[in-house]
Structures are given as structure tokens and as C-alpha cells.
C-alpha positions as CSV (number, residue, x, y, z in Angstrom):
1,M,-6.9,54.8,-45.6
2,A,-3.2,55.1,-45.2
3,T,-1.0,52.0,-45.0
4,L,2.5,51.2,-43.6
5,L,4.6,48.9,-45.7
6,V,7.2,46.9,-43.8
7,V,10.0,45.4,-46.0
8,L,12.1,42.6,-44.5
9,T,15.4,42.0,-46.2
10,T,18.4,39.7,-45.7
11,A,21.2,40.5,-48.1
12,C,24.8,41.5,-48.3
13,S,25.7,44.9,-47.1
14,G,26.3,47.8,-49.4
15,P,26.0,51.6,-49.5
16,G,22.6,53.1,-48.7
17,D,21.0,56.2,-47.4
18,A,19.4,54.9,-44.2
19,V,19.9,57.1,-41.2
20,A,23.1,56.2,-39.4
21,A,22.7,54.7,-36.0
22,E,24.5,56.0,-33.0
23,A,27.3,53.7,-31.9
24,D,26.1,53.6,-28.3
25,G,22.5,52.7,-29.1
26,G,19.3,54.4,-30.0
27,R,16.6,56.4,-28.1
28,R,14.0,54.8,-25.8
29,L,10.3,55.3,-26.4
30,A,10.0,56.7,-22.8
31,D,12.5,59.5,-23.7
32,V,10.9,60.8,-26.9
33,T,7.8,62.8,-27.8
34,P,5.6,61.1,-30.5
35,V,4.6,63.2,-33.5
36,D,0.9,64.2,-33.7
37,D,0.3,62.2,-36.9
38,P,2.8,59.4,-37.7
39,R,1.2,59.0,-41.2
40,V,2.5,62.2,-42.5
41,A,6.1,62.1,-41.2
42,T,8.8,62.2,-43.9
43,G,12.3,60.8,-44.5
44,P,14.1,57.5,-43.6
45,A,15.0,56.3,-40.1
46,T,16.9,53.5,-38.5
47,A,15.5,51.6,-35.6
48,V,18.2,51.1,-33.1
49,V,17.9,49.1,-29.8
50,A,18.9,51.5,-27.0
51,D,20.9,48.9,-25.1
52,A,21.8,45.7,-26.9
53,S,23.9,44.2,-24.2
54,V,23.2,40.7,-22.8
55,R,21.4,40.5,-19.5
56,P,21.8,37.0,-18.1
57,V,19.1,36.0,-15.6
58,T,21.8,34.2,-13.6
59,D,25.6,33.9,-13.5
60,D,25.3,30.3,-12.4
61,P,22.4,28.4,-14.0
62,D,23.5,25.0,-12.6
63,P,22.5,22.6,-15.5
64,R,20.7,19.5,-14.2
65,L,22.1,16.7,-16.3
66,P,21.6,14.3,-17.9
67,V,18.3,15.6,-19.3
68,T,16.1,13.9,-21.9
69,V,13.7,16.0,-24.0
70,T,11.4,15.3,-26.9
71,D,12.2,18.1,-29.4
72,A,10.0,19.9,-31.9
73,Q,10.4,17.1,-34.4
74,G,9.3,14.5,-31.9
75,T,12.8,13.1,-31.5
76,E,13.9,12.0,-28.0
77,V,17.3,13.5,-27.2
78,T,19.4,13.0,-24.1
79,V,21.9,15.6,-23.2
80,D,24.6,14.9,-20.6
81,D,27.2,17.6,-21.3
82,V,26.6,21.3,-22.0
83,S,30.2,22.4,-21.6
84,R,30.5,23.2,-25.4
85,I,27.3,24.6,-26.9
86,L,26.4,25.5,-30.4
87,A,23.0,27.4,-30.8
88,L,22.3,28.0,-34.5
89,D,19.4,29.5,-36.5
90,V,18.9,32.0,-39.2
91,Y,17.6,34.7,-36.8
92,G,20.5,34.6,-34.3
93,T,17.8,34.1,-31.6
94,L,19.0,30.8,-30.2
95,A,22.6,31.9,-29.4
96,R,21.2,35.1,-27.8
97,T,18.9,33.0,-25.7
98,V,21.8,30.8,-24.4
99,F,23.7,33.9,-23.4
100,E,20.6,35.3,-21.6
101,L,20.3,32.0,-19.7
102,G,23.8,32.6,-18.3
103,L,25.5,29.9,-20.5
104,G,27.3,32.3,-22.8
105,D,30.8,31.2,-21.7
106,R,30.0,27.7,-22.9
107,V,29.1,28.8,-26.5
108,V,32.0,27.7,-28.8
109,G,30.8,29.0,-32.2
110,R,28.2,31.0,-33.9
111,D,26.1,31.4,-37.1
112,L,26.2,34.5,-39.3
113,S,23.1,36.0,-37.8
114,S,24.4,35.9,-34.2
115,G,25.9,39.3,-34.4
116,F,25.6,40.7,-30.8
117,A,28.8,41.9,-29.3
118,E,29.2,39.1,-26.7
119,V,29.3,36.3,-29.3
120,A,31.3,38.1,-31.9
121,D,34.6,36.5,-31.1
122,R,33.3,32.9,-31.6
123,P,34.3,31.2,-34.9
124,L,31.6,30.9,-37.6
125,V,30.2,27.6,-38.5
126,T,28.2,28.9,-41.5
127,A,29.8,29.1,-44.9
128,G,28.7,31.3,-47.8
129,G,26.1,33.0,-45.7
130,H,23.7,30.7,-43.9
131,D,25.0,27.3,-45.0
132,L,26.1,25.0,-42.2
133,S,29.6,23.6,-42.4
134,A,29.9,20.1,-41.0
135,E,33.7,20.4,-40.9
136,A,33.5,23.7,-39.0
137,I,31.0,22.3,-36.5
138,L,32.9,19.0,-35.9
139,D,36.2,20.9,-35.5
140,L,34.7,22.7,-32.5
141,A,33.8,19.4,-30.8
142,P,30.4,20.6,-29.4
143,T,28.8,18.5,-26.7
144,V,25.3,19.7,-27.7
145,I,23.7,21.6,-30.6
146,V,20.4,23.6,-30.3
147,T,19.0,24.5,-33.7
148,D,15.8,24.6,-35.8
149,T,15.0,24.0,-39.4
150,T,15.9,27.5,-40.7
151,L,19.6,26.6,-41.5
152,G,20.8,23.9,-43.9
153,P,21.7,21.8,-45.6
154,W,19.8,19.4,-43.3
155,D,22.2,16.7,-44.2
156,V,24.8,18.5,-42.1
157,V,22.5,18.3,-39.0
158,L,22.0,14.6,-39.6
159,Q,25.8,14.1,-40.1
160,V,26.7,15.7,-36.8
161,R,23.9,13.8,-35.0
162,E,25.3,10.6,-36.5
163,A,28.7,11.6,-35.1
164,G,27.2,11.2,-31.7
165,I,26.5,14.9,-30.9
166,P,23.0,15.5,-29.3
167,V,21.0,17.8,-31.5
168,V,17.9,19.5,-29.9
169,V,15.6,20.9,-32.6
170,V,13.3,23.7,-31.4
171,D,10.3,25.2,-33.1
172,S,11.3,27.3,-36.1
173,H,8.2,29.5,-36.1
174,R,8.9,32.9,-34.7
175,D,6.4,35.6,-33.5
176,V,6.0,38.0,-30.6
177,N,3.6,35.7,-28.7
178,G,5.9,32.6,-29.0
179,A,9.0,34.2,-27.6
180,P,8.6,32.9,-24.0
181,D,7.9,29.3,-25.1
182,L,11.0,29.4,-27.3
183,V,13.1,30.3,-24.3
184,R,11.6,27.4,-22.4
185,Q,12.5,25.0,-25.2
186,V,16.1,26.1,-25.3
187,A,16.4,25.9,-21.6
188,A,14.9,22.5,-21.3
189,G,17.4,21.1,-23.9
190,L,20.3,22.4,-21.8
191,G,19.0,21.3,-18.5
192,V,18.4,24.7,-17.1
193,G,14.7,24.7,-16.7
194,A,14.6,27.0,-13.7
195,A,16.7,29.7,-15.4
196,G,14.5,29.2,-18.5
197,E,11.3,29.8,-16.6
198,E,12.8,32.9,-15.1
199,L,13.9,34.2,-18.4
200,A,10.6,33.3,-20.1
201,Q,8.6,35.2,-17.4
202,R,10.9,38.2,-17.7
203,T,10.5,38.1,-21.5
204,Q,6.7,37.9,-21.3
205,A,6.5,40.7,-18.7
206,E,8.7,43.0,-20.7
207,I,6.7,42.3,-23.9
208,E,3.4,43.0,-22.2
209,A,4.7,46.2,-20.7
210,K,6.1,47.4,-24.0
211,V,3.0,46.6,-26.0
212,A,0.9,48.6,-23.4
213,Q,3.4,51.5,-23.6
214,I,3.2,51.5,-27.4
215,A,-0.6,51.5,-27.3
216,Q,-0.4,54.8,-25.4
217,V,1.4,56.5,-28.3
218,A,-0.2,54.8,-31.3
219,P,-3.4,56.4,-32.7
220,A,-6.4,55.3,-30.7
221,D,-8.7,55.3,-33.6
222,P,-8.2,52.2,-35.8
223,A,-8.8,54.4,-38.9
224,D,-5.8,56.5,-38.0
225,R,-3.3,53.7,-37.3
226,L,-0.3,52.9,-39.5
227,R,-1.4,50.1,-41.9
228,I,1.5,47.7,-42.2
229,V,2.6,45.2,-44.8
230,F,5.8,43.2,-44.5
231,L,8.2,42.5,-47.4
232,Y,11.4,40.4,-47.7
233,V,14.0,41.7,-50.2
234,R,17.3,40.4,-51.5
235,G,18.6,42.9,-53.9
236,Q,21.4,40.9,-55.6
237,A,19.0,38.0,-56.3
238,G,16.1,40.2,-57.3
239,I,13.8,38.7,-54.6
240,Y,11.0,40.9,-53.4
241,Y,8.5,39.0,-51.2
242,M,5.5,40.0,-49.1
243,F,5.2,38.4,-45.7
244,G,1.6,37.3,-44.8
245,E,-0.2,35.1,-42.3
246,G,2.0,32.5,-40.6
247,S,5.2,34.5,-41.1
248,G,5.3,36.1,-37.7
249,S,5.0,39.6,-39.1
250,G,1.3,40.0,-38.2
251,A,1.9,39.7,-34.4
252,L,4.8,42.2,-34.7
253,I,2.6,44.6,-36.6
254,E,-0.2,44.3,-34.0
255,A,2.3,44.8,-31.2
256,L,3.4,48.0,-32.8
257,G,-0.1,49.3,-32.8
258,G,-0.5,48.9,-36.6
259,V,-2.9,47.2,-38.9
260,D,-1.6,44.1,-40.8
261,V,-2.6,44.7,-44.4
262,A,-1.3,41.4,-45.6
263,H,-3.8,39.7,-43.2
264,E,-6.6,42.0,-44.5
265,I,-6.1,40.9,-48.1
266,G,-5.7,37.3,-47.2
267,W,-2.0,37.1,-48.0
268,R,-0.6,33.8,-46.6
269,G,3.0,32.8,-46.1
270,M,5.8,34.4,-48.2
271,R,5.0,35.2,-51.8
272,P,6.5,37.5,-54.5
273,V,5.1,41.0,-54.3
274,N,3.4,42.6,-57.3
275,D,3.1,46.2,-58.3
276,E,-0.7,46.2,-58.2
277,G,-0.6,44.9,-54.6
278,L,1.8,47.6,-53.5
279,V,-0.2,50.4,-55.0
280,A,-3.5,49.0,-53.6
281,A,-2.0,48.7,-50.1
282,S,-1.0,52.5,-50.2
283,P,1.6,52.2,-47.5
284,D,2.7,55.1,-45.3
285,V,6.1,53.6,-44.2
286,I,8.4,50.9,-45.4
287,L,10.4,48.9,-42.7
288,M,13.4,47.0,-43.9
289,M,16.3,45.0,-42.6
290,T,19.3,47.3,-42.8
291,D,21.4,45.0,-45.0
292,G,18.5,44.6,-47.3
293,L,18.2,48.3,-47.8
294,T,21.8,48.6,-48.6
295,S,21.6,45.7,-51.0
296,V,19.3,47.7,-53.3
297,G,21.3,50.9,-52.9
298,G,19.4,52.6,-50.2
299,V,16.1,54.4,-50.6
300,D,16.8,55.6,-54.2
301,G,17.7,52.1,-55.2
302,L,14.6,50.7,-53.6
303,L,12.4,53.1,-55.5
304,D,14.2,52.3,-58.8
305,R,13.8,48.5,-58.3
306,L,10.2,48.6,-57.1
307,P,8.8,51.7,-59.0
308,A,5.3,51.0,-57.7
309,I,6.5,52.2,-54.3
310,A,6.9,55.7,-55.7
311,S,3.1,55.7,-56.2
312,T,2.5,55.1,-52.5
313,P,2.6,57.6,-49.6
314,A,5.7,55.7,-48.4
315,G,7.5,56.4,-51.6
316,E,6.4,59.9,-51.9
317,R,7.6,60.7,-48.3
318,R,10.6,58.5,-48.4
319,R,9.4,56.9,-45.2
320,I,11.8,54.0,-45.0
321,V,12.5,52.5,-41.6
322,D,15.3,49.9,-41.4
323,M,16.6,47.7,-38.6
324,E,19.3,45.1,-38.2
325,G,18.3,41.7,-39.6
326,S,19.5,39.9,-36.6
327,Q,17.0,41.8,-34.5
328,V,13.8,42.7,-36.3
329,L,12.3,39.2,-36.5
330,S,14.4,37.5,-33.9
331,F,11.5,37.1,-31.4
332,G,13.4,36.0,-28.4
333,P,14.5,37.5,-25.1
334,T,15.1,40.9,-26.7
335,T,11.6,41.2,-28.3
336,A,10.6,44.1,-26.0
337,D,13.7,46.1,-26.9
338,V,13.1,45.5,-30.6
339,L,9.5,46.7,-30.2
340,D,10.8,49.8,-28.4
341,A,13.3,50.7,-31.1
342,L,10.7,50.2,-33.9
343,A,8.1,52.3,-32.0
344,V,10.6,55.2,-31.7
345,A,11.3,55.1,-35.5
346,L,7.6,54.9,-36.3
347,Y,6.1,57.3,-33.9
348,A,8.9,59.7,-33.1
349,P,11.1,59.9,-36.2
350,G,13.9,62.4,-36.6
351,Q,14.2,63.4,-32.9
352,P,17.7,63.9,-31.6
């Protein structure tokens, strides 16, 4: 039975041979014709969100302050000023959520993963990649910080909290099903519960509609579905991990109409991949973060560094699908758009 191998990577950019994305966005699933059998398609593709612009649910969310919440760590936090917001996580999800809530004009800085156009002019508060800088954060004088446990060092978070800045810690787990609740957590900490509920409901409705649409183009017979495995790659550091149960990849794979092979083989968490496992999985397609693919020198480099892939249908057909790292596992308000872009790359590759 054929298998789809999904490779997630976060690494520095470099040259690669992934298909170039159009500057104005990608194609929508509704506008393409799926191939008859996605398992036999050939060549690389880039999943590109058709419209990546922010769509705030309101222009005037009217924060109700002060607000006191018990965050994901069980800490009671009181927020009485949201005029200068920092929303920080390794996925870029939290800043995007703040913008979608209509509070984007109050965001004073960003992390490296927050790469959407509307936040690009804010100063970075992460140094050397994803390391938080206490100095950079304090220089921006934020009145509230929304974060999770994916960025560190954690001592920096404790330092800014000790400086008197309210820090609301939200759940760091990400998956398709949890996106609406994450929206609610962010909104609650900023005193905009009504806007949060509206955005959560919009997110949920869009995800459900997109999953239903994808189900119409994915093979109906489970035996014909793309079997998917999720890997994490950092080329410069020589890191090649397979994502398993608890990583959030399983829900993504299911939403895309695929079969999560990592779940089938009992792969839990995030562990180094081995050649035997890759060959046994017999993937049809490899999905990667774009910067991860470039970090290994593109498709040729990936095959050189993980020779076992060449012995799989994915390697033989060079079926590598990449997507921006700030999108593919963000699991926030843009989840439906991400699913749409991935579905186009998986089920309608190579169409103009």
C-alpha cells in the first residue's frame, strides 16, 4: 500500500529546487481539477495559501479591562492594559491571532516565525533564531505578553514577568481540532472575549467546510488514500525526526484525507528517523517546510542526506511538497487556508 511521507523542517534558507510560488498567492482547491490518482503524480510542488492577508473579525474589538484569567500553567494573571501587545511563539500563530482579533495595531514586536505581511515591520524580539531577548522585549515596553512554552530561554519569560509585565501563557499544543480553543485563550487574556468567540466560530466553520471539501477530492477507498508520515528536518544540524502521536501532525494528515502512518506504527512524539522505518513506510509524497528543504539543498540534497528516501515511491517520483514553516503547523485562524493549499499541492499538482 502506498504511503505519503510528510517532512517538517525549520532551518535557515538556502538554494533548493522546490517549485517557486507565485508572489500573489497560490491556487484554491475549488479552482483546480484533481488528478485521477494522486499516488502516481510526479515532481515537487510548493503549497501556497491563495490569500494570506489578515481578515480581522472587527475593527474595534473593545477590550473589557481589567481582566483576570487563569492561564495554561495555572497562573492567575490580571491584565489592565493591552495598548502594547507582544504575542510570541515558535509557530507565529499567536501574533496572527491577535491581528485577526482586530488588535494588530497594538502589536509592538514580533518573533521570527511571525512572517505575515501585516506584522513584518515590527522589530524582532528573538535573537539567533528563536531565542527570546529580554533586552529587546523590555525596550519595547509591552503592557502584556501572550506566549506559550515553545520559545525560550524560559528565564527570559520569568524576567519580564518579574519586571511587572503580565504574561499570559496559552496551551503550546497545536493541532487542527484545537485551533478554535487557542483563539479563545488568546482573546480571553486580552479582554476581547466577544471577538474571540466570533473568530473561534469562524475558524471552526471554515475548517469543517474545508475538510468536507477535501473529502470530496481525496480517494474514497481507504486503500487508495495517500499514506502520510511527518518528519522534522534541520539540514545544518543533521536533524531528521519523524513526528508521531501527540505532535499535531496526525490531525493534519486526517484532515487532508490521508492515513497517518506514524500512528499506525505506534510512533509517539518526535524521534529520530531511521532508514528502515522510511523504507518500510513506502511513502508516496514528502511534505516539508520550505526553509527546511532549502537547508538540505533541495530535492537532490534531501535524497543525498537521506538515501533511504530514494528507495521509496516518494523518492523515485521526486514528489516533494513544501510549505512555509510559519504556516504548515500554525493551527490557528488560517488553518482552513493552509489545508486548502496543501490539498491543491497533493491532489492537483502541476496545474497552472
